[in-house]
C-alpha positions in Angstrom: -0.2 0.1 -0.1 1.2 3.8 -0.9 1.1 6.4 1.0 -0.5 9.4 -0.7 0.9 12.7 0.2 0.5 16.0 -1.8 4.3 17.1 -1.1 6.0 17.1 -4.8 9.2 14.7 -5.7 12.7 16.4 -7.3 11.6 14.8 -10.1 8.2 16.2 -10.7 10.1 19.8 -9.5 12.8 19.3 -12.0 9.9 18.8 -14.7 8.1 21.8 -14.1 11.0 23.9 -14.4 11.9 22.1 -17.7 9.1 22.9 -19.2 9.1 26.4 -17.5 12.6 26.9 -19.3 11.2 25.6 -22.8 8.2 28.1 -22.8 10.5 31.0 -22.2 12.5 30.6 -25.3 9.7 29.3 -27.3 8.4 32.7 -26.7 12.2 34.8 -27.4 11.5 32.7 -30.1 8.4 34.5 -30.9 9.7 37.7 -30.0 13.3 37.3 -31.9 14.0 37.0 -35.4 17.1 34.8 -34.3 18.2 33.9 -37.6 18.6 37.6 -38.6 20.2 38.6 -35.6 22.6 35.5 -36.3 23.3 36.9 -39.6 23.3 40.5 -38.5 26.4 39.9 -35.7 27.9 37.2 -37.9 29.2 39.9 -39.8 32.0 41.4 -37.6 33.4 37.5 -36.5 36.4 37.1 -38.2 36.4 34.2 -40.6 39.9 33.7 -40.9 41.6 34.1 -37.5 40.8 31.6 -34.5 39.0 28.8 -34.1 35.3 28.8 -34.9 33.0 30.5 -33.5 29.6 29.8 -31.7 26.9 30.8 -32.6 25.4 34.4 -31.5 21.7 33.1 -30.5 23.3 30.2 -28.6 25.2 32.3 -26.4 22.7 35.0 -26.0 20.4 31.9 -24.7 23.0 31.3 -22.6 23.5 34.5 -21.0 19.9 34.4 -20.5 20.4 31.2 -18.8 23.1 32.1 -17.0 21.2 35.3 -15.1 18.0 33.7 -13.8 15.5 34.7 -17.0 14.9 31.5 -17.3 
């Protein structure tokens, strides 16, 4: 017999947070034209020197995530 509680498990909390993050980036995709931003900023990246750069969109999403905007 299982004990019924109204307390959330760690996995339930984790799944709920993941849904919030997904919704945040879905809303950002509706507001921002990521490919246009990426192509506009790529003009200033050096194609000759150094290793290949990360996508600007990826870096911005990481920045949003780091600062708790998600």
